[in-house]
PDBQT receptor file of N, H, CA, C and O in Angstrom, charges set to zero:
ATOM      1  N   UNK A   1      35.185  77.058 190.782  1.00  0.00    +0.000 N 
ATOM      2  CA  UNK A   1      36.255  76.785 189.978  1.00  0.00    +0.000 C 
ATOM      3  C   UNK A   1      36.658  78.438 189.583  1.00  0.00    +0.000 C 
ATOM      4  O   UNK A   1      35.825  79.212 189.111  1.00  0.00    +0.000 OA
ATOM      5  N   UNK A   2      37.849  78.750 189.822  1.00  0.00    +0.000 N 
ATOM      6  H   UNK A   2      38.526  78.122 190.206  1.00  0.00    +0.000 HD
ATOM      7  CA  UNK A   2      38.297  79.979 189.528  1.00  0.00    +0.000 C 
ATOM      8  C   UNK A   2      39.084  79.858 188.167  1.00  0.00    +0.000 C 
ATOM      9  O   UNK A   2      40.276  79.554 188.115  1.00  0.00    +0.000 OA
ATOM     10  N   UNK A   3      38.184  80.163 186.919  1.00  0.00    +0.000 N 
ATOM     11  H   UNK A   3      37.216  80.409 186.961  1.00  0.00    +0.000 HD
ATOM     12  CA  UNK A   3      38.954  80.105 185.659  1.00  0.00    +0.000 C 
ATOM     13  C   UNK A   3      40.283  81.081 185.333  1.00  0.00    +0.000 C 
ATOM     14  O   UNK A   3      41.148  80.723 184.535  1.00  0.00    +0.000 OA
ATOM     15  N   UNK A   4      40.330  82.226 185.976  1.00  0.00    +0.000 N 
ATOM     16  H   UNK A   4      39.627  82.518 186.625  1.00  0.00    +0.000 HD
ATOM     17  CA  UNK A   4      41.402  83.006 185.851  1.00  0.00    +0.000 C 
ATOM     18  C   UNK A   4      42.628  82.517 186.545  1.00  0.00    +0.000 C 
ATOM     19  O   UNK A   4      43.764  82.795 186.160  1.00  0.00    +0.000 OA
ATOM     20  N   UNK A   5      42.350  81.765 187.602  1.00  0.00    +0.000 N 
ATOM     21  H   UNK A   5      41.427  81.540 187.915  1.00  0.00    +0.000 HD
ATOM     22  CA  UNK A   5      43.580  81.285 188.544  1.00  0.00    +0.000 C 
ATOM     23  C   UNK A   5      43.893  79.665 187.562  1.00  0.00    +0.000 C 
ATOM     24  O   UNK A   5      45.045  79.250 187.434  1.00  0.00    +0.000 OA
ATOM     25  N   UNK A   6      43.005  79.116 187.114  1.00  0.00    +0.000 N 
ATOM     26  H   UNK A   6      42.069  79.454 187.219  1.00  0.00    +0.000 HD
ATOM     27  CA  UNK A   6      43.149  77.658 186.409  1.00  0.00    +0.000 C 
ATOM     28  C   UNK A   6      42.315  77.640 185.323  1.00  0.00    +0.000 C 
ATOM     29  O   UNK A   6      41.158  77.244 185.466  1.00  0.00    +0.000 OA
ATOM     30  N   UNK A   7      42.827  78.104 183.988  1.00  0.00    +0.000 N 
ATOM     31  H   UNK A   7      43.766  78.426 183.872  1.00  0.00    +0.000 HD
ATOM     32  CA  UNK A   7      41.863  78.209 182.908  1.00  0.00    +0.000 C 
ATOM     33  C   UNK A   7      41.550  76.783 182.241  1.00  0.00    +0.000 C 
ATOM     34  O   UNK A   7      40.847  76.680 181.236  1.00  0.00    +0.000 OA
ATOM     35  N   UNK A   8      42.114  75.743 182.866  1.00  0.00    +0.000 N 
ATOM     36  H   UNK A   8      42.685  75.826 183.683  1.00  0.00    +0.000 HD
ATOM     37  CA  UNK A   8      41.716  74.341 182.218  1.00  0.00    +0.000 C 
ATOM     38  C   UNK A   8      40.517  73.908 182.831  1.00  0.00    +0.000 C 
ATOM     39  O   UNK A   8      40.330  74.002 184.044  1.00  0.00    +0.000 OA
ATOM     40  N   UNK A   9      39.734  73.459 182.066  1.00  0.00    +0.000 N 
ATOM     41  H   UNK A   9      39.886  73.383 181.081  1.00  0.00    +0.000 HD
ATOM     42  CA  UNK A   9      38.166  72.755 182.404  1.00  0.00    +0.000 C 
ATOM     43  C   UNK A   9      37.911  71.816 181.689  1.00  0.00    +0.000 C 
ATOM     44  O   UNK A   9      38.653  71.510 180.756  1.00  0.00    +0.000 OA
ATOM     45  N   UNK A  10      36.612  71.050 182.029  1.00  0.00    +0.000 N 
ATOM     46  H   UNK A  10      36.009  71.299 182.786  1.00  0.00    +0.000 HD
ATOM     47  CA  UNK A  10      36.144  70.004 181.231  1.00  0.00    +0.000 C 
ATOM     48  C   UNK A  10      34.537  70.431 181.092  1.00  0.00    +0.000 C 
ATOM     49  O   UNK A  10      33.843  70.797 182.040  1.00  0.00    +0.000 OA
ATOM     50  N   UNK A  11      34.099  70.307 179.722  1.00  0.00    +0.000 N 
ATOM     51  H   UNK A  11      34.663  70.010 178.952  1.00  0.00    +0.000 HD
ATOM     52  CA  UNK A  11      32.671  70.690 179.816  1.00  0.00    +0.000 C 
ATOM     53  C   UNK A  11      31.967  69.708 179.108  1.00  0.00    +0.000 C 
ATOM     54  O   UNK A  11      32.614  69.022 178.316  1.00  0.00    +0.000 OA
ATOM     55  N   UNK A  12      30.730  69.501 179.243  1.00  0.00    +0.000 N 
ATOM     56  H   UNK A  12      30.205  70.058 179.887  1.00  0.00    +0.000 HD
ATOM     57  CA  UNK A  12      29.711  68.464 178.700  1.00  0.00    +0.000 C 
ATOM     58  C   UNK A  12      29.125  68.930 177.506  1.00  0.00    +0.000 C 
ATOM     59  O   UNK A  12      28.318  69.834 177.721  1.00  0.00    +0.000 OA
ATOM     60  N   UNK A  13      29.266  68.596 176.221  1.00  0.00    +0.000 N 
ATOM     61  H   UNK A  13      29.922  67.861 176.047  1.00  0.00    +0.000 HD
ATOM     62  CA  UNK A  13      28.388  69.215 175.279  1.00  0.00    +0.000 C 
ATOM     63  C   UNK A  13      27.769  67.705 174.607  1.00  0.00    +0.000 C 
ATOM     64  O   UNK A  13      28.451  66.775 174.176  1.00  0.00    +0.000 OA
ATOM     65  N   UNK A  14      26.322  67.791 174.668  1.00  0.00    +0.000 N 
ATOM     66  H   UNK A  14      25.767  68.547 175.018  1.00  0.00    +0.000 HD
ATOM     67  CA  UNK A  14      25.526  66.762 173.974  1.00  0.00    +0.000 C 
ATOM     68  C   UNK A  14      26.057  65.364 174.611  1.00  0.00    +0.000 C 
ATOM     69  O   UNK A  14      26.069  64.405 173.839  1.00  0.00    +0.000 OA
ATOM     70  N   UNK A  15      26.501  65.154 175.957  1.00  0.00    +0.000 N 
ATOM     71  H   UNK A  15      26.491  65.933 176.584  1.00  0.00    +0.000 HD
ATOM     72  CA  UNK A  15      26.627  64.045 176.573  1.00  0.00    +0.000 C 
ATOM     73  C   UNK A  15      28.252  63.647 176.434  1.00  0.00    +0.000 C 
ATOM     74  O   UNK A  15      28.713  62.620 176.932  1.00  0.00    +0.000 OA
ATOM     75  N   UNK A  16      28.912  64.457 175.805  1.00  0.00    +0.000 N 
ATOM     76  H   UNK A  16      28.537  65.291 175.400  1.00  0.00    +0.000 HD
ATOM     77  CA  UNK A  16      30.255  64.397 175.492  1.00  0.00    +0.000 C 
ATOM     78  C   UNK A  16      31.405  65.226 176.318  1.00  0.00    +0.000 C 
ATOM     79  O   UNK A  16      31.398  66.451 176.199  1.00  0.00    +0.000 OA
ATOM     80  N   UNK A  17      32.177  64.738 176.969  1.00  0.00    +0.000 N 
ATOM     81  H   UNK A  17      32.182  63.743 177.065  1.00  0.00    +0.000 HD
ATOM     82  CA  UNK A  17      32.984  65.378 177.766  1.00  0.00    +0.000 C 
ATOM     83  C   UNK A  17      34.342  65.920 176.915  1.00  0.00    +0.000 C 
ATOM     84  O   UNK A  17      34.958  65.216 176.116  1.00  0.00    +0.000 OA
ATOM     85  N   UNK A  18      34.608  67.028 177.183  1.00  0.00    +0.000 N 
ATOM     86  H   UNK A  18      34.107  67.600 177.833  1.00  0.00    +0.000 HD
ATOM     87  CA  UNK A  18      35.711  67.800 176.395  1.00  0.00    +0.000 C 
ATOM     88  C   UNK A  18      36.558  68.725 177.205  1.00  0.00    +0.000 C 
ATOM     89  O   UNK A  18      36.086  69.597 177.934  1.00  0.00    +0.000 OA
ATOM     90  N   UNK A  19      37.821  68.496 177.043  1.00  0.00    +0.000 N 
ATOM     91  H   UNK A  19      38.204  67.788 176.450  1.00  0.00    +0.000 HD
ATOM     92  CA  UNK A  19      38.821  69.310 177.527  1.00  0.00    +0.000 C 
ATOM     93  C   UNK A  19      38.818  70.722 177.031  1.00  0.00    +0.000 C 
ATOM     94  O   UNK A  19      38.792  70.765 175.801  1.00  0.00    +0.000 OA
ATOM     95  N   UNK A  20      38.838  71.911 177.633  1.00  0.00    +0.000 N 
ATOM     96  H   UNK A  20      38.860  71.875 178.632  1.00  0.00    +0.000 HD
ATOM     97  CA  UNK A  20      38.814  73.037 177.188  1.00  0.00    +0.000 C 
ATOM     98  C   UNK A  20      39.822  73.927 177.898  1.00  0.00    +0.000 C 
ATOM     99  O   UNK A  20      40.216  73.604 179.018  1.00  0.00    +0.000 OA
ATOM    100  N   UNK A  21      40.274  75.073 177.280  1.00  0.00    +0.000 N 
ATOM    101  H   UNK A  21      39.954  75.335 176.369  1.00  0.00    +0.000 HD
ATOM    102  CA  UNK A  21      41.129  76.130 177.912  1.00  0.00    +0.000 C 
ATOM    103  C   UNK A  21      40.323  77.251 177.868  1.00  0.00    +0.000 C 
ATOM    104  O   UNK A  21      39.688  77.428 176.828  1.00  0.00    +0.000 OA
ATOM    105  N   UNK A  22      40.193  78.155 178.890  1.00  0.00    +0.000 N 
ATOM    106  H   UNK A  22      40.709  78.011 179.734  1.00  0.00    +0.000 HD
ATOM    107  CA  UNK A  22      39.398  79.231 179.077  1.00  0.00    +0.000 C 
ATOM    108  C   UNK A  22      40.191  80.599 178.856  1.00  0.00    +0.000 C 
ATOM    109  O   UNK A  22      41.351  80.679 179.259  1.00  0.00    +0.000 OA
ATOM    110  N   UNK A  23      39.703  81.449 178.352  1.00  0.00    +0.000 N 
ATOM    111  H   UNK A  23      38.761  81.384 178.025  1.00  0.00    +0.000 HD
ATOM    112  CA  UNK A  23      40.212  82.852 178.260  1.00  0.00    +0.000 C 
ATOM    113  C   UNK A  23      39.354  83.929 178.224  1.00  0.00    +0.000 C 
ATOM    114  O   UNK A  23      38.243  83.796 177.710  1.00  0.00    +0.000 OA
ATOM    115  N   UNK A  24      39.720  85.006 178.709  1.00  0.00    +0.000 N 
ATOM    116  H   UNK A  24      40.622  85.115 179.126  1.00  0.00    +0.000 HD
ATOM    117  CA  UNK A  24      38.772  86.325 178.694  1.00  0.00    +0.000 C 
ATOM    118  C   UNK A  24      38.824  86.644 177.315  1.00  0.00    +0.000 C 
ATOM    119  O   UNK A  24      39.722  86.322 176.536  1.00  0.00    +0.000 OA
ATOM    120  N   UNK A  25      37.788  87.310 177.060  1.00  0.00    +0.000 N 
ATOM    121  H   UNK A  25      37.059  87.572 177.692  1.00  0.00    +0.000 HD
ATOM    122  CA  UNK A  25      37.551  87.869 175.558  1.00  0.00    +0.000 C 
ATOM    123  C   UNK A  25      38.319  89.265 175.483  1.00  0.00    +0.000 C 
ATOM    124  O   UNK A  25      38.252  90.092 176.392  1.00  0.00    +0.000 OA
ATOM    125  N   UNK A  26      38.919  89.414 174.530  1.00  0.00    +0.000 N 
ATOM    126  H   UNK A  26      38.974  88.742 173.791  1.00  0.00    +0.000 HD
ATOM    127  CA  UNK A  26      39.711  90.687 174.226  1.00  0.00    +0.000 C 
ATOM    128  C   UNK A  26      38.665  91.792 174.282  1.00  0.00    +0.000 C 
ATOM    129  O   UNK A  26      37.474  91.483 174.254  1.00  0.00    +0.000 OA
ATOM    130  N   UNK A  27      39.035  93.026 174.358  1.00  0.00    +0.000 N 
ATOM    131  H   UNK A  27      40.003  93.278 174.381  1.00  0.00    +0.000 HD
ATOM    132  CA  UNK A  27      38.028  94.339 174.363  1.00  0.00    +0.000 C 
ATOM    133  C   UNK A  27      37.319  93.886 173.089  1.00  0.00    +0.000 C 
ATOM    134  O   UNK A  27      36.150  93.516 173.199  1.00  0.00    +0.000 OA
ATOM    135  N   UNK A  28      38.019  93.874 171.661  1.00  0.00    +0.000 N 
ATOM    136  H   UNK A  28      38.969  94.175 171.571  1.00  0.00    +0.000 HD
ATOM    137  CA  UNK A  28      37.227  93.873 170.698  1.00  0.00    +0.000 C 
ATOM    138  C   UNK A  28      36.226  92.420 170.462  1.00  0.00    +0.000 C 
ATOM    139  O   UNK A  28      35.082  92.478 170.012  1.00  0.00    +0.000 OA
ATOM    140  N   UNK A  29      36.785  91.388 170.786  1.00  0.00    +0.000 N 
ATOM    141  H   UNK A  29      37.714  91.340 171.151  1.00  0.00    +0.000 HD
ATOM    142  CA  UNK A  29      35.771  90.164 170.896  1.00  0.00    +0.000 C 
ATOM    143  C   UNK A  29      34.444  90.607 171.869  1.00  0.00    +0.000 C 
ATOM    144  O   UNK A  29      33.301  90.501 171.425  1.00  0.00    +0.000 OA
ATOM    145  N   UNK A  30      34.683  91.052 173.075  1.00  0.00    +0.000 N 
ATOM    146  H   UNK A  30      35.612  91.138 173.436  1.00  0.00    +0.000 HD
ATOM    147  CA  UNK A  30      33.707  91.215 174.036  1.00  0.00    +0.000 C 
ATOM    148  C   UNK A  30      32.569  92.253 173.401  1.00  0.00    +0.000 C 
ATOM    149  O   UNK A  30      31.347  92.103 173.430  1.00  0.00    +0.000 OA
ATOM    150  N   UNK A  31      33.396  93.443 172.769  1.00  0.00    +0.000 N 
ATOM    151  H   UNK A  31      34.388  93.564 172.745  1.00  0.00    +0.000 HD
ATOM    152  CA  UNK A  31      32.268  94.310 172.156  1.00  0.00    +0.000 C 
ATOM    153  C   UNK A  31      31.496  93.881 170.947  1.00  0.00    +0.000 C 
ATOM    154  O   UNK A  31      30.503  94.507 170.577  1.00  0.00    +0.000 OA
ATOM    155  N   UNK A  32      31.962  92.776 170.304  1.00  0.00    +0.000 N 
ATOM    156  H   UNK A  32      32.769  92.268 170.605  1.00  0.00    +0.000 HD
ATOM    157  CA  UNK A  32      31.178  92.094 169.278  1.00  0.00    +0.000 C 
ATOM    158  C   UNK A  32      30.273  90.961 169.892  1.00  0.00    +0.000 C 
ATOM    159  O   UNK A  32      29.143  90.763 169.444  1.00  0.00    +0.000 OA
ATOM    160  N   UNK A  33      30.718  90.333 170.776  1.00  0.00    +0.000 N 
ATOM    161  H   UNK A  33      31.636  90.494 171.140  1.00  0.00    +0.000 HD
ATOM    162  CA  UNK A  33      30.028  88.918 171.302  1.00  0.00    +0.000 C 
ATOM    163  C   UNK A  33      28.943  89.728 172.419  1.00  0.00    +0.000 C 
ATOM    164  O   UNK A  33      27.821  89.222 172.428  1.00  0.00    +0.000 OA
ATOM    165  N   UNK A  34      29.091  90.641 173.140  1.00  0.00    +0.000 N 
ATOM    166  H   UNK A  34      30.003  91.052 173.132  1.00  0.00    +0.000 HD
ATOM    167  CA  UNK A  34      28.243  91.113 174.320  1.00  0.00    +0.000 C 
ATOM    168  C   UNK A  34      26.743  91.161 173.724  1.00  0.00    +0.000 C 
ATOM    169  O   UNK A  34      25.855  90.412 174.130  1.00  0.00    +0.000 OA
ATOM    170  N   UNK A  35      26.570  92.108 172.736  1.00  0.00    +0.000 N 
ATOM    171  H   UNK A  35      27.292  92.716 172.406  1.00  0.00    +0.000 HD
ATOM    172  CA  UNK A  35      25.374  92.245 172.160  1.00  0.00    +0.000 C 
ATOM    173  C   UNK A  35      24.474  90.971 171.762  1.00  0.00    +0.000 C 
ATOM    174  O   UNK A  35      23.246  90.929 171.828  1.00  0.00    +0.000 OA
ATOM    175  N   UNK A  36      25.468  89.779 171.266  1.00  0.00    +0.000 N 
ATOM    176  H   UNK A  36      26.466  89.814 171.212  1.00  0.00    +0.000 HD
ATOM    177  CA  UNK A  36      24.605  88.591 170.849  1.00  0.00    +0.000 C 
ATOM    178  C   UNK A  36      24.395  88.070 172.180  1.00  0.00    +0.000 C 
ATOM    179  O   UNK A  36      23.223  87.724 172.326  1.00  0.00    +0.000 OA
ATOM    180  N   UNK A  37      25.228  87.864 173.362  1.00  0.00    +0.000 N 
ATOM    181  H   UNK A  37      26.180  88.145 173.242  1.00  0.00    +0.000 HD
ATOM    182  CA  UNK A  37      24.771  87.383 174.500  1.00  0.00    +0.000 C 
ATOM    183  C   UNK A  37      23.593  87.970 175.282  1.00  0.00    +0.000 C 
ATOM    184  O   UNK A  37      22.765  87.319 175.919  1.00  0.00    +0.000 OA
ATOM    185  N   UNK A  38      23.636  89.120 175.158  1.00  0.00    +0.000 N 
ATOM    186  H   UNK A  38      24.308  89.649 174.641  1.00  0.00    +0.000 HD
ATOM    187  CA  UNK A  38      22.340  89.771 175.693  1.00  0.00    +0.000 C 
ATOM    188  C   UNK A  38      20.969  89.684 175.004  1.00  0.00    +0.000 C 
ATOM    189  O   UNK A  38      19.892  89.929 175.548  1.00  0.00    +0.000 OA
ATOM    190  N   UNK A  39      21.156  89.309 173.756  1.00  0.00    +0.000 N 
ATOM    191  H   UNK A  39      22.031  89.110 173.315  1.00  0.00    +0.000 HD
ATOM    192  CA  UNK A  39      19.962  88.872 172.831  1.00  0.00    +0.000 C 
ATOM    193  C   UNK A  39      19.481  87.436 173.358  1.00  0.00    +0.000 C 
ATOM    194  O   UNK A  39      18.292  87.158 173.514  1.00  0.00    +0.000 OA
ATOM    195  N   UNK A  40      20.463  86.621 173.594  1.00  0.00    +0.000 N 
ATOM    196  H   UNK A  40      21.429  86.847 173.467  1.00  0.00    +0.000 HD
ATOM    197  CA  UNK A  40      20.086  85.161 174.036  1.00  0.00    +0.000 C 
ATOM    198  C   UNK A  40      19.651  85.083 175.342  1.00  0.00    +0.000 C 
ATOM    199  O   UNK A  40      18.721  84.359 175.697  1.00  0.00    +0.000 OA
ATOM    200  N   UNK A  41      20.383  85.908 176.180  1.00  0.00    +0.000 N 
ATOM    201  H   UNK A  41      21.139  86.496 175.891  1.00  0.00    +0.000 HD
ATOM    202  CA  UNK A  41      20.140  85.710 177.655  1.00  0.00    +0.000 C 
ATOM    203  C   UNK A  41      19.720  87.167 178.204  1.00  0.00    +0.000 C 
ATOM    204  O   UNK A  41      20.545  88.055 178.416  1.00  0.00    +0.000 OA
ATOM    205  N   UNK A  42      18.626  87.271 178.365  1.00  0.00    +0.000 N 
ATOM    206  H   UNK A  42      17.956  86.550 178.192  1.00  0.00    +0.000 HD
ATOM    207  CA  UNK A  42      17.939  88.818 178.579  1.00  0.00    +0.000 C 
ATOM    208  C   UNK A  42      18.554  89.300 180.071  1.00  0.00    +0.000 C 
ATOM    209  O   UNK A  42      18.614  90.507 180.307  1.00  0.00    +0.000 OA
ATOM    210  N   UNK A  43      18.985  88.373 181.013  1.00  0.00    +0.000 N 
ATOM    211  H   UNK A  43      18.937  87.393 180.820  1.00  0.00    +0.000 HD
ATOM    212  CA  UNK A  43      19.027  88.339 182.248  1.00  0.00    +0.000 C 
ATOM    213  C   UNK A  43      20.534  89.206 182.305  1.00  0.00    +0.000 C 
ATOM    214  O   UNK A  43      20.788  90.055 183.160  1.00  0.00    +0.000 OA
ATOM    215  N   UNK A  44      21.240  88.886 181.459  1.00  0.00    +0.000 N 
ATOM    216  H   UNK A  44      21.034  88.196 180.766  1.00  0.00    +0.000 HD
ATOM    217  CA  UNK A  44      22.562  89.490 181.316  1.00  0.00    +0.000 C 
ATOM    218  C   UNK A  44      22.726  90.952 181.209  1.00  0.00    +0.000 C 
ATOM    219  O   UNK A  44      23.549  91.674 181.770  1.00  0.00    +0.000 OA
ATOM    220  N   UNK A  45      21.615  91.302 180.232  1.00  0.00    +0.000 N 
ATOM    221  H   UNK A  45      20.946  90.715 179.776  1.00  0.00    +0.000 HD
ATOM    222  CA  UNK A  45      21.734  92.825 180.320  1.00  0.00    +0.000 C 
ATOM    223  C   UNK A  45      21.215  93.556 181.522  1.00  0.00    +0.000 C 
ATOM    224  O   UNK A  45      21.750  94.576 181.956  1.00  0.00    +0.000 OA
ATOM    225  N   UNK A  46      20.014  92.922 182.108  1.00  0.00    +0.000 N 
ATOM    226  H   UNK A  46      19.580  92.094 181.755  1.00  0.00    +0.000 HD
ATOM    227  CA  UNK A  46      19.537  93.433 183.175  1.00  0.00    +0.000 C 
ATOM    228  C   UNK A  46      20.446  93.618 184.316  1.00  0.00    +0.000 C 
ATOM    229  O   UNK A  46      20.502  94.648 184.988  1.00  0.00    +0.000 OA
ATOM    230  N   UNK A  47      21.224  92.458 184.512  1.00  0.00    +0.000 N 
ATOM    231  H   UNK A  47      21.179  91.622 183.966  1.00  0.00    +0.000 HD
ATOM    232  CA  UNK A  47      22.281  92.296 185.461  1.00  0.00    +0.000 C 
ATOM    233  C   UNK A  47      23.432  93.355 185.288  1.00  0.00    +0.000 C 
ATOM    234  O   UNK A  47      23.959  93.888 186.264  1.00  0.00    +0.000 OA
ATOM    235  N   UNK A  48      23.756  93.602 184.119  1.00  0.00    +0.000 N 
ATOM    236  H   UNK A  48      23.328  93.169 183.326  1.00  0.00    +0.000 HD
ATOM    237  CA  UNK A  48      24.994  94.611 183.754  1.00  0.00    +0.000 C 
ATOM    238  C   UNK A  48      24.500  95.791 184.229  1.00  0.00    +0.000 C 
ATOM    239  O   UNK A  48      25.343  96.535 184.729  1.00  0.00    +0.000 OA
ATOM    240  N   UNK A  49      23.225  96.220 184.211  1.00  0.00    +0.000 N 
ATOM    241  H   UNK A  49      22.540  95.616 183.805  1.00  0.00    +0.000 HD
ATOM    242  CA  UNK A  49      22.806  97.636 184.500  1.00  0.00    +0.000 C 
ATOM    243  C   UNK A  49      22.933  97.731 186.124  1.00  0.00    +0.000 C 
ATOM    244  O   UNK A  49      23.010  98.824 186.684  1.00  0.00    +0.000 OA
ATOM    245  N   UNK A  50      22.946  96.654 186.740  1.00  0.00    +0.000 N 
ATOM    246  H   UNK A  50      22.883  95.766 186.285  1.00  0.00    +0.000 HD
ATOM    247  CA  UNK A  50      22.620  96.747 188.280  1.00  0.00    +0.000 C 
ATOM    248  C   UNK A  50      24.045  96.757 188.782  1.00  0.00    +0.000 C 
ATOM    249  O   UNK A  50      24.141  97.060 189.971  1.00  0.00    +0.000 OA
ATOM    250  N   UNK A  51      25.084  96.516 188.198  1.00  0.00    +0.000 N 
ATOM    251  H   UNK A  51      25.006  96.270 187.231  1.00  0.00    +0.000 HD
ATOM    252  CA  UNK A  51      26.492  96.458 188.623  1.00  0.00    +0.000 C 
ATOM    253  C   UNK A  51      27.412  97.528 187.955  1.00  0.00    +0.000 C 
ATOM    254  O   UNK A  51      27.152  98.067 186.879  1.00  0.00    +0.000 OA
ATOM    255  N   UNK A  52      28.542  97.780 188.735  1.00  0.00    +0.000 N 
ATOM    256  H   UNK A  52      28.753  97.342 189.609  1.00  0.00    +0.000 HD
ATOM    257  CA  UNK A  52      29.432  98.910 188.234  1.00  0.00    +0.000 C 
ATOM    258  C   UNK A  52      30.476  98.195 187.492  1.00  0.00    +0.000 C 
ATOM    259  O   UNK A  52      31.097  98.778 186.603  1.00  0.00    +0.000 OA
ATOM    260  N   UNK A  53      30.733  96.852 187.826  1.00  0.00    +0.000 N 
ATOM    261  H   UNK A  53      30.228  96.379 188.548  1.00  0.00    +0.000 HD
ATOM    262  CA  UNK A  53      31.757  96.238 187.130  1.00  0.00    +0.000 C 
ATOM    263  C   UNK A  53      31.577  95.624 185.761  1.00  0.00    +0.000 C 
ATOM    264  O   UNK A  53      30.385  95.433 185.522  1.00  0.00    +0.000 OA
ATOM    265  N   UNK A  54      32.343  95.277 184.846  1.00  0.00    +0.000 N 
ATOM    266  H   UNK A  54      33.311  95.431 185.040  1.00  0.00    +0.000 HD
ATOM    267  CA  UNK A  54      32.036  94.894 183.574  1.00  0.00    +0.000 C 
ATOM    268  C   UNK A  54      31.988  93.360 183.796  1.00  0.00    +0.000 C 
ATOM    269  O   UNK A  54      32.911  92.824 184.409  1.00  0.00    +0.000 OA
ATOM    270  N   UNK A  55      31.062  92.715 183.374  1.00  0.00    +0.000 N 
ATOM    271  H   UNK A  55      30.313  93.150 182.876  1.00  0.00    +0.000 HD
ATOM    272  CA  UNK A  55      30.887  90.990 183.245  1.00  0.00    +0.000 C 
ATOM    273  C   UNK A  55      31.991  90.618 182.269  1.00  0.00    +0.000 C 
ATOM    274  O   UNK A  55      32.262  91.103 181.171  1.00  0.00    +0.000 OA
ATOM    275  N   UNK A  56      32.487  89.754 182.869  1.00  0.00    +0.000 N 
ATOM    276  H   UNK A  56      32.266  89.359 183.761  1.00  0.00    +0.000 HD
ATOM    277  CA  UNK A  56      33.478  89.111 181.827  1.00  0.00    +0.000 C 
ATOM    278  C   UNK A  56      32.816  88.380 180.777  1.00  0.00    +0.000 C 
ATOM    279  O   UNK A  56      31.705  87.933 181.061  1.00  0.00    +0.000 OA
ATOM    280  N   UNK A  57      33.312  88.145 179.512  1.00  0.00    +0.000 N 
ATOM    281  H   UNK A  57      34.215  88.508 179.281  1.00  0.00    +0.000 HD
ATOM    282  CA  UNK A  57      33.020  87.004 178.747  1.00  0.00    +0.000 C 
ATOM    283  C   UNK A  57      34.216  86.062 178.447  1.00  0.00    +0.000 C 
ATOM    284  O   UNK A  57      35.272  86.420 177.925  1.00  0.00    +0.000 OA
ATOM    285  N   UNK A  58      33.936  84.948 178.807  1.00  0.00    +0.000 N 
ATOM    286  H   UNK A  58      33.078  84.658 179.231  1.00  0.00    +0.000 HD
ATOM    287  CA  UNK A  58      34.980  83.933 178.782  1.00  0.00    +0.000 C 
ATOM    288  C   UNK A  58      34.827  82.886 177.642  1.00  0.00    +0.000 C 
ATOM    289  O   UNK A  58      33.812  82.196 177.543  1.00  0.00    +0.000 OA
ATOM    290  N   UNK A  59      35.751  82.808 176.891  1.00  0.00    +0.000 N 
ATOM    291  H   UNK A  59      36.576  83.368 176.972  1.00  0.00    +0.000 HD
ATOM    292  CA  UNK A  59      35.698  82.017 175.819  1.00  0.00    +0.000 C 
ATOM    293  C   UNK A  59      36.500  80.436 176.145  1.00  0.00    +0.000 C 
ATOM    294  O   UNK A  59      37.459  80.322 176.908  1.00  0.00    +0.000 OA
ATOM    295  N   UNK A  60      35.967  79.480 175.505  1.00  0.00    +0.000 N 
ATOM    296  H   UNK A  60      35.188  79.572 174.884  1.00  0.00    +0.000 HD
ATOM    297  CA  UNK A  60      36.374  78.309 175.670  1.00  0.00    +0.000 C 
ATOM    298  C   UNK A  60      36.886  77.859 174.360  1.00  0.00    +0.000 C 
ATOM    299  O   UNK A  60      36.240  78.039 173.327  1.00  0.00    +0.000 OA
ATOM    300  N   UNK A  61      38.265  77.160 174.391  1.00  0.00    +0.000 N 
ATOM    301  H   UNK A  61      38.790  77.013 175.230  1.00  0.00    +0.000 HD
ATOM    302  CA  UNK A  61      39.008  76.675 173.181  1.00  0.00    +0.000 C 
ATOM    303  C   UNK A  61      39.254  75.498 173.526  1.00  0.00    +0.000 C 
ATOM    304  O   UNK A  61      39.317  75.259 174.732  1.00  0.00    +0.000 OA
ATOM    305  N   UNK A  62      39.485  74.306 172.442  1.00  0.00    +0.000 N 
ATOM    306  H   UNK A  62      39.434  74.500 171.463  1.00  0.00    +0.000 HD
ATOM    307  CA  UNK A  62      39.667  72.989 172.725  1.00  0.00    +0.000 C 
ATOM    308  C   UNK A  62      41.197  72.861 173.235  1.00  0.00    +0.000 C 
ATOM    309  O   UNK A  62      42.169  73.478 172.799  1.00  0.00    +0.000 OA
ATOM    310  N   UNK A  63      41.164  71.991 174.172  1.00  0.00    +0.000 N 
ATOM    311  H   UNK A  63      40.375  71.490 174.526  1.00  0.00    +0.000 HD
ATOM    312  CA  UNK A  63      42.642  71.658 174.819  1.00  0.00    +0.000 C 
ATOM    313  C   UNK A  63      43.002  70.114 174.567  1.00  0.00    +0.000 C 
ATOM    314  O   UNK A  63      42.160  69.221 174.476  1.00  0.00    +0.000 OA
ATOM    315  N   UNK A  64      44.035  69.990 174.495  1.00  0.00    +0.000 N 
ATOM    316  H   UNK A  64      44.719  70.716 174.570  1.00  0.00    +0.000 HD
ATOM    317  CA  UNK A  64      44.583  68.501 174.099  1.00  0.00    +0.000 C 
ATOM    318  C   UNK A  64      44.948  67.912 175.532  1.00  0.00    +0.000 C 
ATOM    319  O   UNK A  64      45.405  66.773 175.633  1.00  0.00    +0.000 OA
TER     320      UNK A  64
């Protein structure tokens, strides 16, 4: 699924399905969140060093 093209999605959290709307983090949000993500998921930091593109941070917001 291409979330940039269709930002509506359904995720499962603790066996409960929830409708969400996705959006790309703003530059300020990304600069705050990226260090947290690479601390939790070490592979992201390694991958980001091997590519020239910026890896997007996608946020999920509740949808009705």
